[in-house]
C-alpha positions as CSV (number, residue, x, y, z in Angstrom):
1,M,5.6,1.6,-14.1
2,I,4.9,3.6,-11.0
3,F,4.8,1.0,-8.1
4,N,5.6,2.6,-4.8
5,K,8.7,0.7,-3.6
6,S,9.1,2.0,-0.1
7,K,12.0,0.6,1.9
8,Q,11.0,-2.2,4.3
9,T,12.0,-2.1,8.0
10,F,12.7,-5.1,10.2
11,A,12.5,-5.2,14.0
12,L,15.6,-7.0,15.3
13,C,15.3,-9.3,18.3
14,F,18.2,-11.3,19.8
15,G,18.0,-14.4,22.1
16,N,20.2,-15.3,25.0
17,R,20.8,-18.1,27.5
18,G,22.8,-17.6,30.7
19,F,25.3,-20.5,30.6
20,M,26.1,-19.9,26.9
21,P,28.9,-17.4,25.8
22,G,26.8,-14.3,25.8
23,E,29.6,-12.1,24.4
24,L,28.7,-13.6,21.0
25,I,25.5,-11.7,21.1
26,L,27.1,-8.3,20.9
27,E,29.0,-9.4,17.8
28,A,25.7,-10.7,16.3
29,R,24.0,-7.4,16.9
30,E,26.5,-5.6,14.7
31,D,26.5,-8.4,12.1
32,M,22.7,-8.3,11.7
33,K,22.5,-4.6,11.5
34,K,25.1,-4.5,8.8
35,A,23.4,-7.4,6.9
36,V,20.0,-5.7,6.9
37,I,21.5,-2.3,5.7
38,S,23.7,-3.8,3.0
39,A,20.6,-5.7,1.6
40,G,18.8,-2.4,1.2
41,Y,16.5,-2.5,4.1
42,E,16.2,-0.6,7.4
43,Y,16.0,-1.9,11.0
44,I,14.8,-1.0,14.5
45,A,16.5,-2.5,17.5
46,A,16.0,-2.2,21.3
47,D,18.8,-0.5,23.1
48,E,21.7,-2.7,24.0
49,S,21.3,-1.5,27.7
50,A,17.7,-2.6,27.9
51,S,18.7,-6.1,29.0
52,R,21.8,-8.2,29.3
53,F,23.7,-8.0,26.0
54,G,20.6,-6.3,24.6
55,A,18.9,-9.7,24.2
56,V,15.9,-11.6,25.6
57,E,16.3,-14.6,27.9
58,T,13.9,-14.4,30.8
59,R,10.1,-14.0,30.6
60,D,10.5,-10.5,32.1
61,E,13.0,-9.6,29.4
62,G,10.6,-10.9,26.8
63,R,7.8,-8.9,28.2
64,L,10.0,-5.7,28.1
65,Y,10.8,-6.4,24.4
66,A,7.1,-7.0,23.7
67,K,6.2,-3.7,25.2
68,W,8.9,-2.0,23.2
69,L,7.7,-3.6,20.1
70,S,4.1,-2.7,20.6
71,E,4.9,0.9,21.1
72,R,6.3,0.8,17.6
73,R,3.6,-1.0,15.9
74,G,3.3,0.1,12.2
75,Q,7.0,1.0,12.0
76,Y,8.2,-2.5,11.1
77,D,7.2,-5.0,8.4
78,G,8.6,-8.1,10.0
79,V,10.8,-9.4,12.8
80,I,14.1,-11.1,12.5
81,F,14.7,-13.3,15.6
82,C,18.5,-13.8,15.8
83,M,19.8,-16.8,17.7
84,P,23.6,-16.3,18.0
85,I,23.7,-19.2,20.6
86,F,21.3,-21.8,22.0
87,V,18.8,-19.3,23.3
88,D,16.0,-19.6,25.9
89,E,12.6,-20.2,24.3
90,N,10.7,-18.7,27.2
91,G,11.9,-15.2,26.6
92,A,11.5,-15.6,22.9
93,I,7.8,-16.5,22.9
94,E,7.0,-13.7,25.5
95,A,8.8,-11.2,23.3
96,L,7.1,-12.2,20.0
97,R,3.8,-13.9,20.6
98,D,1.9,-10.7,19.7
99,A,4.3,-9.3,17.0
100,G,1.5,-9.4,14.5
101,V,3.9,-9.6,11.5
102,P,6.0,-12.4,9.9
103,I,9.0,-13.6,12.0
104,L,12.2,-14.9,10.4
105,M,14.1,-17.5,12.6
106,Q,17.9,-17.2,12.0
107,A,20.4,-19.3,13.9
108,Y,24.2,-18.9,13.6
109,P,26.3,-21.7,12.4
110,D,29.2,-23.2,14.4
111,E,32.7,-23.0,12.9
112,I,35.1,-25.9,12.7
113,G,38.1,-25.0,14.8
114,K,35.9,-22.9,17.2
115,M,34.1,-25.6,19.1
116,D,35.5,-25.0,22.5
117,F,33.2,-23.8,25.3
118,Q,34.0,-20.1,24.6
119,H,33.0,-20.2,21.0
120,R,30.6,-23.1,20.5
121,R,27.1,-21.7,19.8
122,D,24.8,-24.7,19.5
123,A,22.2,-22.5,17.8
124,Y,21.7,-25.3,15.3
125,C,20.1,-27.3,18.1
126,G,18.5,-24.4,19.9
127,K,16.5,-23.2,16.9
128,F,14.3,-26.3,17.4
129,S,13.5,-25.4,21.0
130,V,12.2,-22.0,19.8
131,T,10.2,-23.2,16.8
132,D,8.8,-26.0,18.9
133,V,7.4,-23.6,21.5
134,F,6.2,-21.1,18.9
135,T,4.3,-24.0,17.2
136,Q,2.9,-25.1,20.5
137,C,1.6,-21.5,21.1
138,G,0.2,-21.1,17.5
139,V,2.6,-18.2,16.6
140,P,3.5,-18.4,12.9
141,F,7.1,-18.0,11.8
142,T,9.3,-18.5,8.8
143,V,12.3,-20.8,8.4
144,F,14.4,-21.1,5.3
145,K,17.4,-23.2,4.1
146,P,20.1,-23.5,5.4
147,H,19.1,-24.3,8.9
148,A,21.9,-22.4,10.3
149,V,23.3,-19.3,8.3
150,H,25.6,-16.5,9.1
151,P,24.1,-12.9,8.5
152,K,27.1,-12.0,6.4
153,S,26.7,-14.9,4.0
154,P,25.2,-14.7,0.5
155,A,22.7,-17.3,1.6
156,F,21.3,-15.1,4.3
157,A,21.0,-12.2,1.8
158,R,18.8,-14.5,-0.3
159,N,16.8,-15.4,2.8
160,L,16.4,-11.8,3.6
161,S,15.1,-10.9,0.1
162,D,12.6,-13.8,0.2
163,F,11.5,-12.9,3.7
164,A,11.0,-9.2,2.6
165,A,8.7,-10.6,-0.2
166,V,6.8,-12.8,2.2
167,C,6.2,-9.7,4.4
168,R,4.9,-7.8,1.5
169,V,2.5,-10.5,0.7
170,A,1.4,-11.4,4.2
171,N,1.0,-7.8,5.2
172,G,-0.6,-6.6,1.9
173,M,-3.1,-9.4,1.7
174,K,-4.1,-9.5,5.4
175,R,-6.6,-6.8,4.8
176,F,-7.5,-5.0,1.5
177,N,-10.3,-3.6,-0.5
178,L,-11.3,-5.2,-3.9
179,G,-13.7,-3.4,-6.3
180,C,-16.3,-5.4,-8.2
181,I,-17.5,-3.2,-11.0
182,G,-20.5,-4.8,-12.6
183,A,-22.1,-8.2,-12.1
184,R,-20.7,-11.5,-13.3
185,T,-21.9,-12.2,-16.9
186,T,-24.4,-15.1,-17.1
187,A,-22.2,-17.0,-19.5
188,F,-19.2,-17.1,-17.1
189,K,-20.2,-19.2,-14.1
190,T,-16.5,-20.1,-14.0
191,T,-15.8,-16.8,-12.3
192,R,-18.3,-17.3,-9.4
193,F,-16.9,-16.4,-6.0
194,D,-18.0,-16.3,-2.4
195,E,-17.8,-12.8,-0.9
196,I,-18.3,-13.8,2.7
197,A,-15.4,-16.4,2.3
198,L,-13.2,-13.6,1.0
199,Q,-14.1,-11.4,3.9
200,K,-13.1,-14.1,6.4
201,Y,-9.6,-13.8,5.0
202,G,-9.7,-9.9,5.3
203,I,-10.6,-9.2,1.7
204,T,-13.5,-6.7,1.5
205,V,-15.3,-6.6,-1.8
206,E,-16.9,-3.2,-2.6
207,S,-19.6,-3.9,-5.4
208,F,-20.8,-1.3,-7.9
209,D,-23.6,-1.6,-10.4
210,L,-22.3,-1.2,-14.0
211,S,-25.2,1.2,-14.7
212,E,-23.8,3.6,-12.2
213,L,-20.5,3.5,-14.0
214,V,-22.2,4.0,-17.4
215,H,-24.3,6.9,-16.0
216,N,-21.1,8.6,-14.7
217,V,-19.4,8.2,-18.0
218,Q,-22.3,9.5,-20.0
219,N,-22.5,12.7,-17.8
220,K,-18.8,13.6,-18.0
221,P,-18.1,16.3,-20.5
222,D,-15.3,15.9,-22.9
223,S,-13.8,19.1,-21.5
224,D,-13.5,17.7,-17.9
225,P,-9.8,18.2,-16.9
226,A,-9.7,14.6,-15.6
227,V,-10.9,13.3,-18.9
228,L,-8.4,15.4,-20.8
229,A,-5.6,14.2,-18.6
230,R,-6.6,10.6,-19.1
231,V,-6.6,11.1,-22.9
232,E,-3.0,12.4,-22.7
233,R,-1.9,9.6,-20.3
234,L,-3.3,6.8,-22.7
235,R,-1.7,8.4,-25.7
236,G,1.6,8.3,-23.9
237,Y,1.1,4.9,-22.6
238,A,0.3,2.9,-25.8
239,D,-0.1,3.6,-29.5
240,C,-3.6,5.1,-29.7
241,S,-3.1,6.6,-33.2
242,G,-5.8,4.6,-34.8
243,V,-8.5,5.2,-32.2
244,P,-11.3,7.6,-33.3
245,A,-11.6,10.7,-31.2
246,A,-15.1,9.7,-29.8
247,N,-14.0,6.3,-28.7
248,M,-10.8,7.8,-27.1
249,A,-13.0,10.2,-25.1
250,A,-15.2,7.4,-24.0
251,L,-12.1,5.3,-22.8
252,A,-10.8,8.4,-21.0
253,K,-14.2,9.0,-19.2
254,I,-14.3,5.3,-18.1
255,G,-10.8,5.6,-16.8
256,A,-11.6,8.8,-14.9
257,A,-14.7,7.2,-13.4
258,I,-12.8,4.1,-12.3
259,D,-10.2,6.4,-10.6
260,E,-13.0,8.0,-8.6
261,Y,-14.0,4.6,-7.3
262,I,-10.4,3.8,-6.4
263,A,-10.0,7.0,-4.5
264,E,-13.3,7.1,-2.7
265,Y,-13.3,3.4,-1.6
266,S,-9.5,3.0,-1.2
267,L,-9.5,0.1,-3.7
268,D,-6.3,-1.9,-3.8
269,A,-7.4,-4.2,-6.7
270,L,-10.5,-4.4,-8.9
271,S,-12.4,-6.5,-11.4
272,L,-14.5,-5.1,-14.2
273,R,-17.4,-6.4,-16.2
274,C,-15.8,-5.7,-19.6
275,W,-18.5,-7.0,-22.0
276,N,-20.8,-6.6,-23.5
277,E,-22.5,-3.4,-22.2
278,M,-19.2,-1.5,-22.6
279,E,-19.3,-2.3,-26.3
280,T,-23.0,-1.9,-27.0
281,I,-23.5,1.2,-25.0
282,L,-20.2,3.0,-24.6
283,R,-18.7,1.6,-27.9
284,V,-15.3,0.7,-26.4
285,C,-13.5,-2.3,-25.0
286,P,-11.7,-1.4,-21.7
287,C,-8.6,-3.6,-22.0
288,V,-6.1,-0.7,-22.2
289,L,-7.5,0.8,-19.1
290,L,-6.9,-2.4,-17.2
291,S,-3.5,-2.6,-18.7
292,E,-2.6,0.9,-17.4
293,L,-4.0,0.2,-13.9
294,N,-1.9,-2.9,-13.6
295,D,1.2,-0.9,-14.5
296,R,0.2,1.5,-11.7
297,G,0.2,-1.2,-9.1
298,I,-3.7,-1.6,-9.0
299,A,-4.3,-5.3,-9.7
300,A,-7.0,-5.1,-12.3
301,S,-8.7,-8.3,-13.8
302,C,-11.4,-8.5,-16.5
303,E,-14.6,-10.5,-16.8
304,I,-15.4,-10.0,-13.1
305,D,-12.7,-12.6,-12.2
306,I,-12.5,-11.5,-8.6
307,C,-10.4,-14.6,-7.6
308,S,-7.7,-13.8,-10.2
309,A,-7.5,-10.3,-8.8
310,V,-6.6,-11.8,-5.5
311,T,-3.7,-13.8,-6.8
312,M,-2.7,-11.0,-9.1
313,R,-2.4,-8.7,-6.0
314,A,-0.3,-11.3,-4.1
315,M,2.1,-11.7,-7.0
316,S,2.5,-7.9,-7.5
317,L,3.3,-7.5,-3.9
318,A,5.9,-10.3,-4.0
319,S,7.6,-9.2,-7.2
320,E,6.9,-5.4,-7.0
321,Q,6.0,-5.6,-10.6
322,P,2.7,-5.9,-12.5
323,S,0.8,-9.2,-12.8
324,A,-1.7,-10.3,-15.4
325,V,-4.8,-12.6,-15.8
326,L,-4.7,-14.7,-19.0
327,D,-6.6,-17.5,-20.6
328,W,-5.1,-21.0,-20.9
329,N,-6.0,-20.5,-24.6
330,N,-4.1,-22.6,-27.2
331,N,-1.7,-25.5,-27.5
332,Y,1.5,-24.6,-29.1
333,G,1.9,-27.1,-32.0
334,E,3.0,-30.5,-30.8
335,D,4.9,-29.3,-27.7
336,E,3.1,-30.7,-24.7
337,N,4.9,-28.4,-22.3
338,K,4.0,-25.2,-24.1
339,A,0.8,-23.3,-24.4
340,I,-0.4,-19.8,-25.6
341,L,-1.6,-17.7,-22.7
342,F,-3.8,-14.8,-24.0
343,H,-6.2,-12.0,-23.3
344,C,-7.6,-9.3,-25.4
345,G,-5.3,-6.6,-24.0
346,P,-5.3,-6.0,-20.3
347,V,-1.7,-6.9,-19.9
348,A,0.6,-4.2,-18.4
349,Q,2.6,-2.5,-21.1
350,S,5.8,-3.1,-19.1
351,L,5.3,-6.9,-19.5
352,M,5.0,-6.6,-23.3
353,A,7.9,-7.1,-25.8
354,G,7.1,-3.8,-27.5
355,R,4.7,-0.9,-27.3
356,G,1.1,-2.0,-27.6
357,T,-1.2,-0.9,-30.3
358,V,-4.8,0.0,-29.2
359,T,-7.1,-1.6,-31.8
360,E,-10.7,-2.6,-32.2
361,H,-11.7,-5.9,-30.7
362,K,-12.1,-8.3,-33.6
363,M,-14.7,-10.4,-32.0
364,F,-17.0,-7.4,-31.4
365,A,-16.2,-5.8,-34.7
366,K,-17.3,-9.0,-36.6
367,N,-21.0,-8.3,-35.8
368,D,-21.0,-4.7,-34.7
369,P,-18.3,-2.6,-36.3
370,G,-16.9,0.3,-34.3
371,S,-18.0,-1.1,-30.9
372,G,-14.8,-2.6,-29.6
373,W,-12.0,0.1,-29.5
374,G,-9.6,-0.4,-26.6
375,C,-7.6,-3.7,-27.1
376,N,-4.0,-3.2,-26.2
377,E,-2.5,-5.6,-28.8
378,G,1.1,-7.0,-28.7
379,R,3.2,-9.9,-27.5
380,I,4.3,-10.7,-23.9
381,K,8.1,-10.6,-23.4
382,A,10.3,-13.6,-22.5
383,M,10.8,-13.8,-18.8
384,P,10.5,-16.3,-15.8
385,I,7.0,-16.3,-14.4
386,T,4.9,-17.7,-11.6
387,I,1.4,-18.9,-12.3
388,S,-1.2,-18.8,-9.6
389,N,-5.0,-18.6,-9.1
390,C,-7.6,-19.3,-6.4
391,Q,-11.2,-20.3,-5.8
392,T,-13.7,-20.0,-3.0
393,K,-15.3,-23.2,-1.8
394,D,-17.2,-24.1,1.4
395,G,-16.0,-20.9,3.1
396,R,-12.4,-21.6,2.2
397,L,-9.9,-19.8,-0.1
398,I,-8.1,-22.4,-2.2
399,V,-4.9,-21.5,-4.2
400,Y,-2.2,-22.9,-6.3
401,A,1.1,-21.6,-7.5
402,S,3.8,-23.0,-9.9
403,E,6.6,-21.7,-11.9
404,A,7.1,-21.4,-15.7
405,E,8.6,-19.1,-18.3
406,F,7.5,-17.0,-21.2
407,T,9.6,-17.8,-24.2
408,D,10.4,-15.9,-27.3
409,D,8.7,-18.4,-29.6
410,P,6.8,-16.6,-32.4
411,I,3.0,-16.2,-32.6
412,E,1.8,-15.4,-36.1
413,P,0.8,-11.7,-36.5
414,E,-2.8,-12.6,-37.4
415,Y,-3.3,-13.9,-33.8
416,F,-5.2,-10.9,-32.2
417,G,-4.8,-9.6,-28.7
418,C,-1.9,-9.9,-26.3
419,A,-0.4,-13.2,-25.9
420,G,2.8,-15.1,-25.2
421,V,4.1,-18.7,-25.5
422,A,4.5,-20.2,-21.9
423,R,6.7,-23.2,-21.2
424,V,5.5,-25.1,-18.2
425,E,7.3,-28.2,-17.0
426,D,4.9,-31.2,-16.8
427,L,2.1,-29.0,-18.2
428,Q,-0.1,-31.8,-19.1
429,D,-0.1,-33.1,-15.5
430,K,-0.7,-29.6,-14.2
431,L,-3.7,-29.1,-16.5
432,I,-5.3,-32.4,-15.3
433,A,-4.7,-31.1,-11.7
434,L,-6.4,-27.8,-12.4
435,A,-9.3,-29.5,-14.2
436,R,-9.9,-31.9,-11.4
437,G,-9.5,-29.2,-8.8
438,G,-12.2,-27.1,-10.3
439,F,-9.9,-24.1,-11.3
440,K,-11.0,-21.9,-14.1
441,H,-9.7,-21.2,-17.6
442,H,-7.8,-18.2,-16.3
443,T,-4.5,-18.1,-14.6
444,S,-2.7,-15.2,-13.0
445,V,0.8,-14.5,-14.1
446,G,3.6,-12.7,-12.1
447,V,7.1,-11.8,-12.9
448,G,9.8,-14.1,-11.6
449,H,9.9,-17.4,-9.8
450,M,8.2,-16.8,-6.4
451,K,6.4,-20.0,-5.7
452,A,8.3,-20.6,-2.4
453,V,7.5,-17.0,-1.3
454,L,3.8,-17.4,-2.2
455,D,3.6,-20.8,-0.5
456,E,5.1,-19.4,2.7
457,A,2.8,-16.4,2.9
458,F,-0.3,-18.3,1.8
459,R,0.2,-21.2,4.2
460,T,1.9,-19.8,7.2
461,Y,0.5,-16.3,7.6
462,L,-2.8,-16.0,5.5
463,R,-4.0,-19.6,6.2
464,Y,-5.2,-20.2,2.6
465,D,-5.6,-23.8,1.5
466,V,-2.7,-24.4,-0.8
467,V,-3.1,-27.1,-3.5
468,E,0.1,-28.6,-4.9
469,I,-0.1,-29.0,-8.7
470,D,3.5,-29.8,-9.4
471,K,4.1,-33.4,-10.3
472,R,6.0,-34.2,-7.1
473,G,3.0,-33.0,-5.1
474,H,0.3,-35.4,-6.4
């Protein structure tokens, strides 16, 4: 897996209020810097001499901080607003109303035995003053449990990790390019989407006719260095020993052509029309190419499922690991909380229990032998997962997220493609919610439990319509 995991940077902002014990702010500055660094992140902070105790209290101090922050735009992924005491909300809103990134509200807890005037903080109460004014002004912010938390505590370290993930999703989804390679197949009206609705949320769809891709592939010589490099990459990526040379060359040419689209149009994610022209004209099934793209950090869905590519990207940003799009395909015996999630083979190799084997697609081979080389077959490994997907409706982007796990329950070897057994609590209720909500037969799957992170990014910063499918939510 070659995800680019660069260190995130947080801008630190500290609040003040004149009649409170301001000396506590100096201690908080050091606490917060150490907490951020020890958690593996970086920080920027205004100089301590820029204002009293290096904090914001008055509107003028807030404007000074806002100017300092604007001069460093692009250098920080989020802001941590630290409230060591009951701070002044006027300076806070002036400082951060134009931050343009997620803002984490942190308030110090008071300590039993230190409740005299020199030590009592009252940040527990003051946090509401700040969040109230931010809400009045329409400035989004993040609050986590517990309401008051010390920067040196394990609870704050968890808050910081979750906030970093929220920042990756909110910033990464705010504006990105999504490639649509080919038209939706007539048979799959379930994957319809509204391109203008997506644009409203900052998602630019770049559309390419499949005939152009076919033309590019057919005009690439086998000796093209990009093609040769692709052949070697695929051989190292999965077991391609059974793939005929001509089909291997075709897969490599398609991969090289897709890479050209990615580079020229700065694509962050894509969806591909994977049947049936690929099989009838180029004699391949491009599953393994999508698998490899997902391992590279380019969210890649099949069957022109643009909406799945959206949630795949969100989960990859949150987890910094590949995501996948899978069919709600089969019940698992009599267990009502288990289902087999499957696709032909676009699952990232790093999410599989073992090295995948590139085979001929059995469905295409049935009527047209030799036409479906490219499925990356195997089994998905046991792990905690999040499931999520979205749809566009009446100009809105509607999304759900829930948590589950892939188990190590066996699936018979005769079951073709790449699949895993998922255990989903209250699965039957969730399936009813998805059916009544008009969601498709696909779900996107990400590594780890991140429903809270996705909900926070989707609702607070991206303004998606979040549908709750968990039993407690309906």
